[in-house]
C-alpha positions in Angstrom: -81.7 240.6 177.5 -77.9 240.4 177.1 -75.9 243.3 178.6 -74.6 246.0 176.2 -71.0 247.2 176.2 -71.5 250.0 178.7 -73.8 248.1 181.0 -71.2 245.4 181.1 -68.5 247.8 182.0 -70.6 249.5 184.7 -71.7 246.2 186.2 -68.4 244.3 186.3 -65.5 246.7 186.0 -66.4 250.1 187.4 -65.4 250.9 191.0 -64.8 254.2 192.8 -61.3 255.6 192.1 -58.8 255.7 195.0 -55.7 257.2 193.4 -56.6 258.3 189.9 -57.8 261.9 189.3 -60.3 260.6 186.9 -61.1 256.9 186.2 -63.6 255.0 184.1 -66.3 257.0 182.2 -64.4 259.5 180.1 -62.3 259.3 176.9 -59.1 259.3 179.0 -58.2 258.5 182.6 -56.3 261.2 184.4 -53.3 260.1 186.6 -51.1 262.2 188.8 -47.7 260.8 189.6 -46.3 261.3 193.1 -44.1 264.4 193.0 -40.5 263.4 192.1 -41.4 260.0 190.8 -41.3 258.5 187.3 -43.9 256.3 185.5 -43.1 252.7 184.7 -45.6 251.4 182.0 -46.0 248.0 180.5 -48.6 246.1 178.5 -49.2 242.3 178.0 -51.8 240.5 176.0 -53.3 237.0 176.8 -54.9 235.2 173.9 -57.0 232.1 174.3 -55.3 229.0 172.9 -51.9 230.8 172.9 -51.5 231.9 176.5 -54.2 230.1 178.3 -56.4 227.0 177.8 -60.2 227.2 177.4 -60.5 225.1 180.6 -59.1 227.8 182.9 -61.5 229.1 185.5 -62.4 232.7 184.9 -61.2 233.7 188.4 -57.8 232.4 187.6 -57.8 234.0 184.1 -58.5 237.4 185.7 -55.7 236.8 188.2 -53.2 235.8 185.6 -54.0 238.6 183.2 -53.1 241.2 185.8 -50.3 239.1 187.4 -48.2 238.9 184.2 -48.3 242.7 183.9 -47.5 243.2 187.6 -44.5 240.9 187.0 -43.1 243.4 184.5 -43.4 246.2 187.1 -41.7 243.9 189.7 -38.8 243.4 187.2 -38.4 247.1 187.0 -38.7 247.7 190.8 -41.8 249.8 190.4 -44.8 250.3 192.8 -48.1 249.5 191.0 -50.6 252.3 190.8 -53.2 251.7 188.1 -54.1 249.6 185.1 -56.3 249.5 182.0 -58.1 246.5 180.5 -58.9 245.9 176.8 -61.2 242.8 176.6 -62.6 241.0 173.6 -65.4 238.5 174.3 -67.0 236.0 171.8 -70.3 236.7 173.7 -71.6 238.2 176.9 -71.4 235.5 179.5 -72.2 236.9 182.9 -71.0 234.1 185.2 -67.7 234.2 183.2 -67.5 238.0 183.6 -68.3 237.8 187.3 -65.5 235.3 187.9 -63.0 237.2 185.7 -63.7 240.5 187.5 -63.4 238.7 190.9 -60.0 237.3 190.1 -58.8 240.5 188.6 -59.9 242.7 191.5 -58.7 240.3 194.2 -55.2 240.6 192.9 -55.6 244.3 192.2 -56.6 244.9 195.8 -53.8 242.9 197.1 -51.3 245.2 195.4 -53.2 248.5 195.8 -53.8 249.0 192.1 -57.0 250.2 190.4 -58.7 249.8 187.1 -59.0 253.3 185.4 -60.2 252.5 181.8 -59.9 250.4 178.8 -62.2 248.9 176.1 -64.5 246.0 175.4 -65.6 244.5 172.1 -66.9 241.3 170.5 -64.3 238.9 169.2 -62.1 235.9 170.1 -61.4 235.8 173.8 -58.4 238.2 174.4 -57.3 240.2 177.4 -54.8 243.1 177.1 -53.7 244.9 180.2 -51.6 248.0 180.5 -50.1 248.7 183.9 -48.8 252.0 185.4 -46.3 252.0 188.2 -44.0 254.6 189.8 -40.5 254.7 191.2 -37.8 257.2 192.0 -35.7 258.5 189.0 -32.5 256.5 188.5 -33.6 253.5 190.6 -35.3 251.4 187.9 -34.0 247.8 187.6 -33.0 247.4 184.0 -31.7 244.7 181.7 -28.4 246.5 180.8 -26.7 246.7 184.2 -25.2 243.2 184.6 -21.4 243.2 185.1 -18.8 240.5 184.9 -18.4 239.0 188.4 -22.0 239.6 189.4 -23.9 236.7 191.0 -26.9 235.4 189.1 -30.1 234.8 191.2 -33.6 233.6 190.7 -36.7 233.9 192.9 -39.0 231.0 193.5 -41.9 230.0 195.8 -40.8 228.8 199.2 -40.7 225.0 198.9 -41.2 225.2 195.2 -39.2 226.0 192.1 -39.3 227.0 188.4 -40.6 224.9 185.6 -43.9 223.9 187.2 -46.0 225.8 184.8 -44.5 223.9 181.9 -45.0 220.7 183.8 -48.7 221.5 184.2 -49.0 222.3 180.5 -47.6 218.9 179.5 -50.1 217.2 181.8 -52.9 219.1 180.1 -51.5 218.0 176.7 -51.6 214.3 177.9 -47.8 213.9 177.7 -47.3 213.4 181.4 -49.4 212.3 184.4 -49.5 213.6 188.0 -51.6 212.8 191.1 -54.5 215.0 192.0 -52.7 217.1 194.7 -49.5 217.4 192.7 -51.3 218.4 189.6 -53.3 221.1 191.4 -50.1 222.6 192.8 -48.4 222.8 189.4 -51.7 223.9 187.8 -51.8 226.9 190.2 -48.2 227.8 189.2 -49.5 227.9 185.6 -52.8 229.6 186.1 -52.2 231.8 189.2 -48.6 233.0 189.1 -47.6 235.3 191.9 -45.9 238.5 190.8 -42.8 239.4 192.9 -43.7 243.0 193.3 -42.4 243.4 196.9 -39.1 241.7 196.0 -38.6 244.0 193.0 -39.0 247.1 195.1 -36.7 245.7 197.8 -34.0 245.0 195.1 -33.8 248.7 194.1 -30.2 249.9 194.6 -29.0 246.4 195.1 -29.7 244.4 191.9 -27.6 245.5 188.9 -30.0 244.0 186.4 -33.3 242.2 186.4 -36.0 240.6 184.2 -39.1 238.6 184.8 -39.3 235.0 183.6 -42.1 234.8 181.1 -40.5 233.0 178.1 -38.1 230.7 179.9 -34.9 231.3 181.9 -32.4 230.8 179.1 -34.3 233.0 176.7 -35.0 235.8 179.2 -31.4 235.7 180.5 -30.3 236.1 176.9 -32.0 239.5 176.8 -30.0 240.6 179.8 -26.7 239.3 178.4 -27.2 241.0 175.1 -28.3 244.3 176.6 -25.4 244.2 179.1 -22.8 243.0 176.7 -21.7 240.1 178.9 -22.0 236.3 179.2 -22.9 234.0 182.0 -22.6 230.5 183.4 -25.5 228.7 185.0 -25.0 225.9 187.6 -27.8 223.7 186.4 -27.9 221.6 189.5 -28.4 224.7 191.6 -31.8 225.5 189.9 -34.7 225.4 192.4 -36.9 222.4 191.5 -40.2 221.5 193.1 -40.8 218.0 194.5 -43.3 217.3 191.6 -40.8 218.3 188.9 -37.9 216.5 190.7 -39.8 213.2 190.2 -39.6 213.6 186.4 -36.7 212.4 184.3 -33.6 214.6 184.6 -33.8 215.7 181.0 -37.4 217.1 181.5 -36.3 218.8 184.8 -33.6 220.7 182.9 -35.8 221.5 179.9 -38.7 222.8 182.0 -36.7 224.8 184.5 -34.4 226.3 181.9 -36.8 226.9 179.0 -40.4 226.0 180.2 -41.7 229.6 180.4 -44.7 231.1 182.3 -42.8 231.1 185.6 -43.1 234.9 186.4 -40.2 234.8 188.8 -37.5 237.4 188.9 -34.1 236.7 187.4 -31.5 239.2 188.6 -27.9 240.0 189.1 -26.2 241.5 192.1 -22.6 242.0 193.3 -21.0 238.7 194.4 -19.8 240.1 197.8 -20.8 238.5 201.1 -22.5 241.8 202.0 -24.6 241.9 198.9 -25.5 238.3 199.2 -26.8 238.9 202.8 -28.7 242.0 201.5 -30.4 239.9 198.7 -31.4 237.3 201.3 -32.8 239.9 203.6 -34.8 241.5 200.7 -36.2 238.1 199.8 -37.1 237.3 203.5 -38.9 240.6 203.8 -40.8 239.9 200.6 -41.8 236.4 201.7 -40.1 234.9 198.7 -37.2 232.4 198.3 -34.2 233.1 196.2 -31.4 230.9 194.9 -28.0 231.8 193.5 -27.7 229.9 190.3 -24.6 231.2 188.5 -22.4 234.1 187.6 -22.0 236.8 185.0 -18.8 236.5 182.9 -17.0 238.9 180.6 -16.9 236.5 177.7 -20.1 236.6 175.7 -22.4 233.5 175.6 -24.0 231.2 178.0 -22.5 228.1 179.6 -24.5 225.4 181.4 -22.5 223.5 184.0 -23.3 220.4 186.1 -22.4 220.0 189.8 -18.9 218.8 188.7 -18.3 221.8 186.6 -18.7 219.9 183.3 -20.3 221.9 180.5 -23.6 220.5 179.3 -24.8 220.6 175.7 -28.6 221.1 175.8 -30.9 222.2 173.0 -32.9 225.0 174.7 -35.0 227.8 173.3 -37.2 230.4 175.0 -40.8 230.8 174.1 -41.5 232.8 170.9 -45.1 234.0 170.2 -44.7 233.4 166.5 -43.0 230.0 166.6 -44.9 226.8 165.9 
């Protein structure tokens, strides 16, 4: 006999609460923020065929569903506390649910965050997670704090770069080909992004603005520039590129790194002083993440893309839009 809704929740998603006053089982969860702290709350939805492929392993899907939300907390500099899951399933598939829950809770345990509620229903495969984090008042990293003269930084995996998730997607689409080992590395970048939670917290009081890279570097940077009322220049040849992407044609390297999407790295600004640069590097080292200075914030609105010789490039780049074709 197939599991009913509440049996499904009890079997795969209910665990003893660690931080919440009241977790799964009532109409509402009850959370108590640490005295003197503020809540940081964000929500992201993953829809099959739009945000992930049907071929993704359930463990990786559970990981990614939570990771993209933790990435939002990282961009704000918040410490994760709890999350809720709304899940639509076309049918009850217990092996799928077991894998999904495993990937979800493995990442949750890594960051000390617990599931406190949500909803399940029948329907096209869809996961929507809402995360709750906390941080001291006045210390949130925001999009509106970039100032002319600030250095522009991006995080990336040690030995890797940005744009690999898009590279993997193009392999899945049959447009490109990679060897087995190379493909697995970029596929992991696409299906198991690593939220930069520790780095986000380490940048509090140091970064002047921040955003996570979900829709492509150019598109996401545009949000910061508009909110801050500034412009920027990017030194395209300074972008961190993985060995797999570096073997692709230069035009593809630029397109994937600048507008590929699904990177879930942090793009942030900080004062351009030697002291601030040393502090940024120390924060990244402590978080076990690599960072690269890729440009500078300018007073004049707009975005300029420059090559290593300082020559301005004309590239047709657009960030991901959920309602575009």
